[in-house]
C-alpha positions, 0 to 999 in steps of 0.5 A: 296384678290385674286390671278391672273393668267397671260398670261404664263398660258398654260391652263393645267387645273391642278388648276381648280379642286383643287380650294376650292372656284371654283374661276378659270374659262376658259377664253381667252387666259388663265384661270382667277381667279374670285377675288370675289370668290378667298379666297386664300385658307384661312381657307381651306389649308395652301398653295394656291392650284392653285399655289401648283399644277401649272407647270408654274413658274410665271403664278400665282400672289399673291395679291401683284403682286409677283409670287406664283412660282417665277423663280427657285422655281419649278426646284430648279435652281436659275435664275442666274444659269439657263443659265449655267444649260441649257448649261450643259444640251445641252452639254450632 
């Protein structure tokens, strides 16, 4: 059981301080989660703290490889509507 951080991580440091098991550490080119320390916040919080604060969709993966914050989860814009929404924003 462990989460992982992928290359879309922007090293913003938001997740480091909220990890109750101190499993997140700086690495190159992005942060990493030590799988031997990560508890996925079980017993500490109902939500995975790193994923709840991460500002980048898809940067943190669940143990099954699916994104903790899938595309559209932070913006509220479904991926299939994103191109249309961007056109609307640019037209303003």
